[in-house]
C-alpha positions, 0 to 999 in steps of 0.5 A: 499499500502506497503511503498517503500524502503527508498533507491531505487537502481533499477526497473525491468520491464516486457516487453510486456504489461508493458513497451511496447504495443506490441499487435498490432504487435502480432495481425497483425502476427496472422491475416496474418497467418489466412489469409494464411490458410483461417481461420477466424480472431479472434477479437483483444480484446481477443487476446490482453488480452493473448499476455503476455502468448506468441505465443501459447496463441495467436494462441489458439485464432484462432486455439485452437479448432483444438487442441494443436498439431495443435497449436504447428505446427503453432508456427514456422510460427507465429514467422516468421510472427511476426518477419517480423512486430515486432516493426512496431506498437509497442510503449512504453505505454504513460508516459513510456519514461519520467518515464524511463528518471526520473529513469535514471536522478536519477541514478536508474538502470532499467532492463527487465525480460521477458518470450519472447524468447531472439532472439525476445527480443534483436531484438525488443529492437534494433528496438525501439531504446532501445538496450543497454539502460537497465542495465540488460535484462533477456529473457524467454530462458536465464535460463532453467526456466522463470517467475513465477520462481524467478530465472530470477528476481534474475539474473537480479538483479545480472547483474544490480548490485542492491540489491533485498531488495532495488528494485522493480519489475513491471509487468502486470501479476500475474506471475510477482508479484509471481516472484518478491515477491519470489525474495525479491523485492517490487512488483508493479502490473500495471493496464495499461497492458494486465492483462491476464483477471485478476484483479491486486488487487487480486495478493497480489502485494505491490502496484497497479498503473493505469498509468505510470504517476501515477507510476512516481508521486508515486515514487517522493512522496515516495522520492525513486526518487528525 
């Protein structure tokens, strides 16, 4: 495990699967769409695994056998259904709230870099009571590119006023590690997230951690956060 920056200015997080367990609501929307069409409802586990990849990946779990045009044709309705239930069952993973409190108490700025569309990101943060709390929020359509491109991470650093060399990027997907590393941040892969079927130990992250509590203890031990 690579040593932490001696002075920690900021921590940037992926959203779905890292800070928030949003899979229950994403699955509920898919279930409703299947019921509308009289289609079989897929099991929860394989849907949860891919939700970090967005609406199309979720829809493929139920309609992929019909081909990509059929998946694409269902995206708008799926987003409508998701918007109706978004935030109802979504919760921060256990230990996330106290970990964020710890960062804020130490004067460490934190932000969000997600591939989720901005209108969904902003509304979800409002519904869970996090609107305005993060120092920077960069969504999947803020720029013409998204993770694994490093540009959204760099933009979040600029908006939060943090030095990439003195900051962490934390995520549950290989794309998070790729984007954070290319932007010059210390990268943390989290095993508590969705993982997209992958093994975070194989992503060349600077650190791999199992729970938000472990993450918070690790920061204290590294004296990055008092």
